[in-house]
LUMTOR-654572 format. One record per residue: residue in one letter; chain; x, y, z of N, C-alpha, C, O in turn. Coordinates in pm, 1 decimal. Layout:
% residues N
+------+------+----------+----------+----------+----------+----------+----------+----------+----------+----------+----------+----------+----------+
! code ! unit !   n_east !  n_north !     n_up !  ca_east ! ca_north !    ca_up !   c_east !  c_north !     c_up !   o_east !  o_north !     o_up !
+------+------+----------+----------+----------+----------+----------+----------+----------+----------+----------+----------+----------+----------+
!    A !    A !        X !        Y !        Z !        X !        Y !        Z !        X !        Y !        Z !        X !        Y !        Z !
...
+------+------+----------+----------+----------+----------+----------+----------+----------+----------+----------+----------+----------+----------+
***
This chain:
% residues 105
+------+------+----------+----------+----------+----------+----------+----------+----------+----------+----------+----------+----------+----------+
! code ! unit !   n_east !  n_north !     n_up !  ca_east ! ca_north !    ca_up !   c_east !  c_north !     c_up !   o_east !  o_north !     o_up !
+------+------+----------+----------+----------+----------+----------+----------+----------+----------+----------+----------+----------+----------+
!    M !    A !   2939.8 !   1451.9 !   -868.1 !   2931.5 !   1403.5 !   -733.3 !   2785.3 !   1427.6 !   -679.5 !   2732.9 !   1537.7 !   -696.0 !
!    N !    A !   2722.0 !   1329.3 !   -617.7 !   2599.1 !   1340.9 !   -566.2 !   2594.9 !   1399.6 !   -422.7 !   2661.4 !   1350.1 !   -331.7 !
!    A !    A !   2512.4 !   1509.5 !   -405.8 !   2503.0 !   1575.7 !   -279.3 !   2405.4 !   1492.4 !   -195.1 !   2306.7 !   1438.8 !   -245.6 !
!    K !    A !   2437.1 !   1483.2 !    -62.2 !   2347.7 !   1408.1 !     32.1 !   2249.4 !   1510.1 !     90.3 !   2285.1 !   1621.0 !    129.9 !
!    V !    A !   2126.5 !   1466.5 !     93.0 !   2006.3 !   1546.2 !    140.9 !   1939.4 !   1473.1 !    259.1 !   1923.1 !   1351.3 !    251.4 !
!    K !    A !   1901.8 !   1538.3 !    362.7 !   1836.8 !   1468.6 !    472.0 !   1683.5 !   1481.7 !    444.0 !   1636.3 !   1588.8 !    405.8 !
!    I !    A !   1610.2 !   1375.3 !    462.8 !   1468.1 !   1372.6 !    457.9 !   1412.0 !   1323.4 !    586.4 !   1450.2 !   1215.4 !    631.3 !
!    E !    A !   1324.5 !   1395.2 !    648.0 !   1269.2 !   1355.7 !    779.0 !   1143.0 !   1266.3 !    759.8 !   1054.0 !   1296.1 !    680.1 !
!    V !    A !   1141.3 !   1161.1 !    833.3 !   1021.8 !   1067.3 !    836.4 !    998.1 !   1034.2 !    981.2 !   1086.6 !   1055.4 !   1064.2 !
!    D !    A !    884.2 !    983.9 !   1013.6 !    858.6 !    941.5 !   1148.5 !    937.8 !    811.7 !   1178.5 !    990.2 !    749.7 !   1085.9 !
!    A !    A !    946.4 !    773.1 !   1297.4 !   1027.8 !    652.9 !   1338.3 !    980.9 !    524.4 !   1279.1 !   1059.3 !    439.5 !   1236.6 !
!    Q !    A !    845.1 !    511.4 !   1277.0 !    787.8 !    390.6 !   1216.2 !    829.0 !    372.0 !   1077.7 !    872.3 !    264.4 !   1036.6 !
!    T !    A !    814.7 !    484.6 !    999.4 !    860.3 !    473.2 !    858.8 !   1004.4 !    450.1 !    840.8 !   1044.9 !    371.0 !    755.7 !
!    A !    A !   1085.8 !    518.4 !    920.4 !   1227.1 !    496.4 !    925.0 !   1262.7 !    349.8 !    933.0 !   1337.5 !    295.2 !    851.9 !
!    D !    A !   1202.4 !    286.2 !   1039.5 !   1221.8 !    143.1 !   1061.6 !   1177.4 !     56.5 !    948.2 !   1243.4 !    -42.3 !    915.8 !
!    L !    A !   1069.1 !     90.3 !    888.1 !   1015.3 !     13.4 !    772.6 !   1116.5 !     27.3 !    658.1 !   1153.4 !    -72.5 !    596.3 !
!    L !    A !   1162.5 !    152.4 !    628.8 !   1261.2 !    176.2 !    512.7 !   1389.3 !     96.4 !    550.1 !   1446.1 !     33.0 !    461.2 !
!    K !    A !   1434.5 !     96.4 !    668.5 !   1559.5 !     24.0 !    704.1 !   1539.8 !   -125.4 !    677.7 !   1626.8 !   -189.5 !    618.8 !
!    A !    A !   1426.6 !   -181.3 !    720.6 !   1393.5 !   -321.6 !    716.4 !   1388.3 !   -365.6 !    566.9 !   1445.3 !   -467.4 !    527.4 !
!    R !    A !   1316.0 !   -282.1 !    485.9 !   1298.4 !   -321.5 !    346.0 !   1427.2 !   -308.8 !    269.4 !   1459.1 !   -391.2 !    183.6 !
!    A !    A !   1501.6 !   -203.3 !    301.8 !   1631.4 !   -181.5 !    227.1 !   1728.0 !   -307.4 !    270.7 !   1795.0 !   -366.3 !    185.9 !
!    S !    A !   1729.6 !   -339.4 !    393.1 !   1820.6 !   -448.7 !    444.4 !   1775.3 !   -583.6 !    371.7 !   1858.4 !   -661.4 !    324.6 !
!    A !    A !   1644.4 !   -604.7 !    366.2 !   1594.4 !   -728.3 !    303.6 !   1630.3 !   -738.7 !    157.6 !   1643.2 !   -848.3 !    103.1 !
!    R !    A !   1647.4 !   -616.4 !     90.2 !   1680.2 !   -621.8 !    -51.0 !   1827.3 !   -602.3 !    -64.4 !   1872.6 !   -599.6 !   -178.8 !
!    G !    A !   1911.1 !   -587.7 !     40.6 !   2047.8 !   -575.0 !     33.6 !   2093.9 !   -442.1 !    -29.7 !   2188.6 !   -438.8 !   -108.3 !
!    M !    A !   2027.0 !   -337.4 !      5.3 !   2060.1 !   -213.7 !    -49.1 !   2047.7 !   -102.0 !     57.5 !   1994.4 !   -125.0 !    166.0 !
!    S !    A !   2096.0 !     15.0 !     26.0 !   2090.8 !    129.2 !    115.1 !   1947.8 !    186.5 !    115.5 !   1870.8 !    159.2 !     23.5 !
!    I !    A !   1913.7 !    260.8 !    211.7 !   1781.1 !    330.8 !    214.8 !   1773.6 !    422.6 !     99.4 !   1669.4 !    429.1 !     34.2 !
!    G !    A !   1873.7 !    491.8 !     70.7 !   1874.5 !    592.0 !    -46.3 !   1845.0 !    516.5 !   -174.9 !   1761.1 !    558.4 !   -254.6 !
!    D !    A !   1913.0 !    407.3 !   -194.2 !   1893.5 !    328.3 !   -314.2 !   1759.1 !    272.8 !   -324.4 !   1702.3 !    264.3 !   -433.3 !
!    L !    A !   1700.0 !    230.3 !   -201.7 !   1557.9 !    184.7 !   -198.8 !   1462.3 !    291.0 !   -242.7 !   1378.8 !    268.7 !   -330.4 !
!    V !    A !   1473.8 !    407.7 !   -181.8 !   1386.4 !    512.2 !   -214.8 !   1396.1 !    553.3 !   -365.5 !   1295.1 !    575.9 !   -432.1 !
!    A !    A !   1523.5 !    561.8 !   -415.9 !   1539.7 !    594.3 !   -553.9 !   1472.8 !    492.3 !   -641.9 !   1411.0 !    524.7 !   -743.4 !
!    D !    A !   1486.7 !    368.8 !   -600.7 !   1421.5 !    249.6 !   -685.7 !   1273.2 !    266.4 !   -678.2 !   1205.6 !    253.7 !   -780.3 !
!    L !    A !   1216.5 !    295.5 !   -557.0 !   1077.9 !    308.7 !   -549.1 !   1014.6 !    418.1 !   -627.8 !    907.9 !    400.3 !   -686.5 !
!    V !    A !   1082.4 !    537.1 !   -629.7 !   1030.5 !    652.6 !   -695.8 !   1071.3 !    661.0 !   -842.1 !   1009.1 !    734.5 !   -918.9 !
!    G !    A !   1172.8 !    588.7 !   -881.7 !   1223.5 !    611.3 !  -1019.3 !   1192.2 !    486.5 !  -1102.0 !   1210.4 !    495.1 !  -1223.5 !
!    D !    A !   1150.6 !    379.5 !  -1054.4 !   1136.5 !    262.1 !  -1137.4 !    989.5 !    238.9 !  -1181.8 !    905.6 !    199.2 !  -1100.9 !
!    N !    A !    960.9 !    263.4 !  -1306.7 !    823.6 !    246.4 !  -1356.2 !    793.1 !     95.0 !  -1379.7 !    682.0 !     62.4 !  -1421.7 !
!    N !    A !    889.4 !      2.0 !  -1353.5 !    859.8 !   -143.8 !  -1376.1 !    856.1 !   -207.5 !  -1248.0 !    918.2 !   -312.5 !  -1231.6 !
!    L !    A !    786.9 !   -153.1 !  -1151.1 !    770.5 !   -219.0 !  -1015.7 !    674.3 !   -333.2 !  -1022.6 !    684.5 !   -429.4 !   -946.5 !
!    L !    A !    576.9 !   -323.0 !  -1117.3 !    470.3 !   -422.3 !  -1126.7 !    516.6 !   -545.3 !  -1200.4 !    601.8 !   -532.1 !  -1288.2 !
!    P !    A !    468.3 !   -661.0 !  -1172.3 !    493.4 !   -779.0 !  -1257.1 !    440.8 !   -747.5 !  -1391.8 !    350.5 !   -664.7 !  -1403.4 !
!    P !    A !    492.9 !   -809.8 !  -1497.6 !    450.8 !   -777.1 !  -1632.7 !    299.3 !   -790.8 !  -1664.7 !    242.8 !   -713.0 !  -1741.5 !
!    E !    A !    237.8 !   -890.9 !  -1603.7 !     91.4 !   -909.1 !  -1627.8 !      8.6 !   -799.8 !  -1564.2 !    -97.1 !   -765.4 !  -1617.0 !
!    L !    A !     53.4 !   -742.8 !  -1450.4 !    -14.7 !   -634.7 !  -1391.1 !     10.9 !   -503.9 !  -1458.1 !    -77.5 !   -419.3 !  -1471.6 !
!    D !    A !    137.9 !   -488.3 !  -1501.4 !    176.3 !   -366.5 !  -1579.5 !     94.2 !   -358.6 !  -1710.0 !     54.6 !   -249.2 !  -1750.4 !
!    A !    A !     69.0 !   -468.9 !  -1774.0 !    -10.9 !   -472.0 !  -1898.2 !   -160.6 !   -433.3 !  -1868.1 !   -227.9 !   -364.4 !  -1944.8 !
!    M !    A !   -205.2 !   -483.9 !  -1750.1 !   -343.7 !   -438.0 !  -1712.7 !   -344.3 !   -292.8 !  -1687.8 !   -437.3 !   -224.8 !  -1731.1 !
!    R !    A !   -240.7 !   -236.7 !  -1616.8 !   -237.8 !    -94.6 !  -1586.1 !   -242.4 !    -15.5 !  -1717.6 !   -326.5 !     72.9 !  -1733.2 !
!    R !    A !   -154.6 !    -45.9 !  -1810.3 !   -142.9 !     21.1 !  -1935.8 !   -273.9 !     13.4 !  -2019.7 !   -306.0 !    106.3 !  -2093.8 !
!    A !    A !   -346.4 !    -96.1 !  -2007.0 !   -469.8 !   -122.1 !  -2081.4 !   -588.8 !    -51.8 !  -2009.7 !   -693.7 !    -34.3 !  -2071.7 !
!    G !    A !   -575.8 !    -13.4 !  -1887.5 !   -684.3 !     37.2 !  -1814.8 !   -784.4 !    -74.0 !  -1767.0 !   -905.1 !    -51.1 !  -1760.0 !
!    E !    A !   -732.3 !   -188.7 !  -1736.2 !   -812.4 !   -300.8 !  -1696.5 !   -795.1 !   -343.4 !  -1552.9 !   -705.0 !   -291.6 !  -1486.9 !
!    G !    A !   -872.9 !   -432.1 !  -1500.6 !   -857.9 !   -485.3 !  -1365.9 !   -871.9 !   -366.5 !  -1273.4 !   -963.0 !   -285.4 !  -1289.8 !
!    P !    A !   -779.9 !   -354.7 !  -1173.1 !   -788.1 !   -247.5 !  -1079.5 !   -770.4 !   -112.1 !  -1131.5 !   -795.3 !    -14.9 !  -1060.3 !
!    W !    A !   -727.5 !    -99.8 !  -1255.9 !   -708.1 !     28.7 !  -1321.1 !   -825.9 !     60.4 !  -1423.8 !   -819.1 !    158.3 !  -1498.2 !
!    A !    A !   -927.4 !    -21.6 !  -1424.1 !  -1045.2 !     -2.2 !  -1509.8 !  -1117.1 !    129.8 !  -1459.3 !  -1122.0 !    157.8 !  -1339.6 !
!    P !    A !  -1168.4 !    203.0 !  -1551.1 !  -1234.3 !    330.5 !  -1520.0 !  -1338.4 !    315.8 !  -1407.7 !  -1345.3 !    397.3 !  -1315.7 !
!    E !    A !  -1423.8 !    202.6 !  -1419.3 !  -1537.1 !    194.1 !  -1323.7 !  -1473.9 !    153.1 !  -1187.0 !  -1530.3 !    189.5 !  -1083.8 !
!    V !    A !  -1362.4 !     81.0 !  -1181.4 !  -1303.8 !     43.5 !  -1049.3 !  -1237.9 !    168.5 !   -985.4 !  -1245.8 !    188.8 !   -864.2 !
!    L !    A !  -1170.7 !    254.3 !  -1072.8 !  -1118.3 !    376.9 !  -1018.8 !  -1227.1 !    471.1 !   -972.9 !  -1209.2 !    538.3 !   -871.3 !
!    A !    A !  -1338.8 !    479.5 !  -1042.6 !  -1443.9 !    562.8 !   -999.0 !  -1508.0 !    514.4 !   -870.5 !  -1551.3 !    597.8 !   -791.0 !
!    E !    A !  -1516.9 !    381.8 !   -845.0 !  -1564.6 !    324.3 !   -718.2 !  -1470.7 !    364.5 !   -603.2 !  -1511.7 !    404.8 !   -494.4 !
!    D !    A !  -1333.4 !    349.3 !   -638.2 !  -1236.8 !    388.5 !   -535.1 !  -1250.4 !    533.6 !   -492.3 !  -1241.4 !    568.1 !   -374.5 !
!    Q !    A !  -1272.5 !    617.2 !   -593.4 !  -1292.5 !    756.7 !   -568.1 !  -1405.9 !    787.8 !   -478.4 !  -1395.8 !    872.0 !   -389.2 !
!    L !    A !  -1520.0 !    716.5 !   -502.7 !  -1642.3 !    735.5 !   -422.3 !  -1612.9 !    678.9 !   -273.7 !  -1653.8 !    739.2 !   -174.5 !
!    R !    A !  -1547.6 !    572.6 !   -266.5 !  -1514.2 !    524.1 !   -132.0 !  -1420.7 !    617.5 !    -49.5 !  -1434.4 !    628.9 !     72.3 !
!    L !    A !  -1328.9 !    681.2 !   -117.4 !  -1239.7 !    775.3 !    -58.5 !  -1320.5 !    904.8 !    -18.1 !  -1300.1 !    960.6 !     89.7 !
!    E !    A !  -1404.8 !    945.8 !   -101.6 !  -1490.7 !   1059.3 !    -66.2 !  -1577.6 !   1032.0 !     56.5 !  -1590.2 !   1116.4 !    145.2 !
!    E !    A !  -1637.5 !    912.2 !     60.2 !  -1722.0 !    866.9 !    172.1 !  -1637.7 !    865.5 !    305.3 !  -1683.0 !    907.7 !    411.7 !
!    F !    A !  -1517.5 !    815.8 !    291.0 !  -1435.1 !    806.7 !    420.1 !  -1398.5 !    957.8 !    450.5 !  -1411.6 !    993.4 !    567.6 !
!    N !    A !  -1357.3 !   1043.8 !    364.7 !  -1328.2 !   1176.5 !    396.7 !  -1447.5 !   1245.0 !    450.8 !  -1431.1 !   1333.0 !    535.4 !
!    R !    A !  -1564.5 !   1213.7 !    410.7 !  -1689.9 !   1276.2 !    463.7 !  -1727.7 !   1223.7 !    604.8 !  -1770.7 !   1300.5 !    690.9 !
!    T !    A !  -1710.0 !   1086.8 !    627.0 !  -1761.3 !   1031.9 !    751.6 !  -1649.2 !   1000.2 !    851.1 !  -1672.8 !    995.7 !    971.8 !
!    G !    A !  -1525.1 !    977.8 !    799.6 !  -1420.5 !    934.8 !    886.6 !  -1432.4 !    798.4 !    932.8 !  -1362.8 !    758.7 !   1026.2 !
!    E !    A !  -1521.8 !    718.5 !    869.6 !  -1541.3 !    581.2 !    913.3 !  -1468.5 !    485.4 !    826.0 !  -1461.5 !    502.8 !    704.4 !
!    G !    A !  -1409.8 !    376.5 !    892.1 !  -1336.9 !    277.9 !    813.1 !  -1301.4 !    162.8 !    914.0 !  -1350.7 !    154.2 !   1026.4 !
!    V !    A !  -1212.9 !     78.1 !    862.3 !  -1159.0 !    -32.9 !    942.8 !  -1009.4 !    -23.9 !    938.7 !   -951.3 !    -13.1 !    830.7 !
!    P !    A !   -945.1 !    -28.1 !   1053.2 !   -792.3 !    -19.1 !   1051.1 !   -737.0 !   -136.8 !    974.7 !   -789.9 !   -247.4 !    985.3 !
!    W !    A !   -633.2 !   -116.1 !    899.0 !   -562.4 !   -224.2 !    827.1 !   -524.1 !   -347.6 !    905.6 !   -534.5 !   -459.9 !    856.1 !
!    D !    A !   -478.5 !   -325.7 !   1031.6 !   -435.4 !   -448.1 !   1110.3 !   -554.0 !   -539.2 !   1139.2 !   -538.0 !   -660.8 !   1150.4 !
!    E !    A !   -676.7 !   -478.9 !   1151.8 !   -800.1 !   -562.7 !   1173.7 !   -831.6 !   -633.9 !   1046.3 !   -863.4 !   -752.6 !   1052.6 !
!    V !    A !   -825.7 !   -570.1 !    926.3 !   -855.1 !   -623.0 !    802.2 !   -761.7 !   -743.4 !    769.8 !   -800.5 !   -850.2 !    722.4 !
!    K !    A !   -636.8 !   -712.4 !    801.1 !   -527.8 !   -815.6 !    766.5 !   -548.5 !   -934.3 !    859.4 !   -538.0 !  -1048.4 !    814.4 !
!    A !    A !   -576.9 !   -912.4 !    983.9 !   -597.7 !  -1028.1 !   1077.3 !   -718.9 !  -1110.8 !   1023.6 !   -710.8 !  -1233.4 !   1015.6 !
!    W !    A !   -826.8 !  -1045.4 !    988.5 !   -942.8 !  -1110.8 !    936.3 !   -908.8 !  -1192.4 !    811.3 !   -944.5 !  -1309.9 !    802.1 !
!    M !    A !   -843.3 !  -1133.2 !    720.0 !   -809.7 !  -1202.5 !    593.4 !   -713.1 !  -1320.4 !    628.5 !   -728.7 !  -1427.8 !    570.5 !
!    Q !    A !   -622.2 !  -1305.8 !    713.2 !   -532.4 !  -1421.1 !    744.1 !   -599.3 !  -1528.0 !    816.4 !   -546.6 !  -1638.8 !    826.1 !
!    S !    A !   -720.0 !  -1499.3 !    871.1 !   -793.3 !  -1610.5 !    934.2 !   -882.3 !  -1693.4 !    839.3 !   -933.5 !  -1799.1 !    876.0 !
!    W !    A !   -897.6 !  -1645.4 !    724.9 !   -985.2 !  -1709.9 !    630.4 !   -941.3 !  -1859.3 !    617.7 !   -822.0 !  -1889.3 !    613.3 !
!    G !    A !  -1041.0 !  -1951.7 !    612.0 !  -1013.9 !  -2092.1 !    591.1 !   -945.5 !  -2159.5 !    711.0 !   -905.1 !  -2275.2 !    699.3 !
!    T !    A !   -931.4 !  -2093.5 !    822.4 !   -877.9 !  -2152.4 !    933.0 !   -989.0 !  -2185.9 !   1031.1 !  -1097.8 !  -2128.9 !   1022.2 !
!    P !    A !   -963.0 !  -2282.1 !   1129.5 !  -1068.4 !  -2306.0 !   1225.2 !  -1114.6 !  -2188.0 !   1314.9 !  -1227.7 !  -2183.2 !   1363.2 !
!    G !    A !  -1022.8 !  -2096.5 !   1333.2 !  -1049.4 !  -1975.2 !   1412.2 !  -1080.7 !  -1857.4 !   1324.4 !  -1043.7 !  -1744.8 !   1357.5 !
!    E !    A !  -1145.9 !  -1879.1 !   1216.5 !  -1186.6 !  -1768.9 !   1125.7 !  -1260.9 !  -1652.4 !   1192.9 !  -1365.4 !  -1673.1 !   1254.7 !
!    L !    A !  -1207.5 !  -1530.6 !   1180.9 !  -1263.3 !  -1417.5 !   1250.8 !  -1381.6 !  -1361.3 !   1177.8 !  -1391.6 !  -1374.1 !   1055.7 !
!    P !    A !  -1473.2 !  -1297.8 !   1251.8 !  -1583.5 !  -1229.0 !   1177.8 !  -1536.7 !  -1104.5 !   1108.9 !  -1438.2 !  -1043.5 !   1150.7 !
!    Q !    A !  -1606.4 !  -1064.5 !   1002.1 !  -1563.0 !   -944.0 !    927.5 !  -1563.8 !   -823.3 !   1022.7 !  -1662.4 !   -803.8 !   1093.8 !
!    P !    A !  -1459.2 !   -743.2 !   1026.4 !  -1451.8 !   -625.3 !   1109.8 !  -1552.3 !   -524.8 !   1074.1 !  -1586.3 !   -510.8 !    956.6 !
!    K !    A !  -1601.5 !   -454.3 !   1168.3 !  -1707.4 !   -353.6 !   1151.8 !  -1637.6 !   -211.2 !   1126.9 !  -1538.2 !   -173.4 !   1188.8 !
!    S !    A !  -1697.9 !   -143.9 !   1036.0 !  -1654.1 !     -3.7 !   1007.0 !  -1697.9 !     85.5 !   1134.1 !  -1802.0 !     66.5 !   1197.0 !
!    R !    A !  -1611.3 !    176.9 !   1159.9 !  -1636.2 !    273.0 !   1268.1 !  -1558.6 !    403.5 !   1250.8 !  -1467.3 !    413.0 !   1168.7 !
!    K !    A !  -1597.6 !    505.4 !   1331.5 !  -1522.9 !    628.4 !   1325.4 !  -1377.1 !    607.4 !   1356.7 !  -1348.5 !    545.0 !   1458.9 !
!    L !    A !  -1282.1 !    653.9 !   1277.8 !  -1138.2 !    638.2 !   1301.0 !  -1084.9 !    767.5 !   1353.9 !   -965.3 !    778.5 !   1381.1 !
+------+------+----------+----------+----------+----------+----------+----------+----------+----------+----------+----------+----------+----------+
***
């Protein structure tokens, strides 16, 4: 028999988990188990790149990511995701937005 355990998350995360679980037709518990227990979440071509250490998993790319994270931790500067997303969604449209500026977050 599986014992039930409560896990606390903020309201925004709870809403996101509910929405994603509902969209996949599964319970929140099953969604979380799937996310943490399934090593095959990537499409095959991306999983092959990950296993080979290529693309976003290449050592030089990971090293660059590490440097960017260290810089953010040092300065606290960046661009909020919602601004980056809006900018990217505007690409190729008549109302294309200018690139958002980095600032103290």
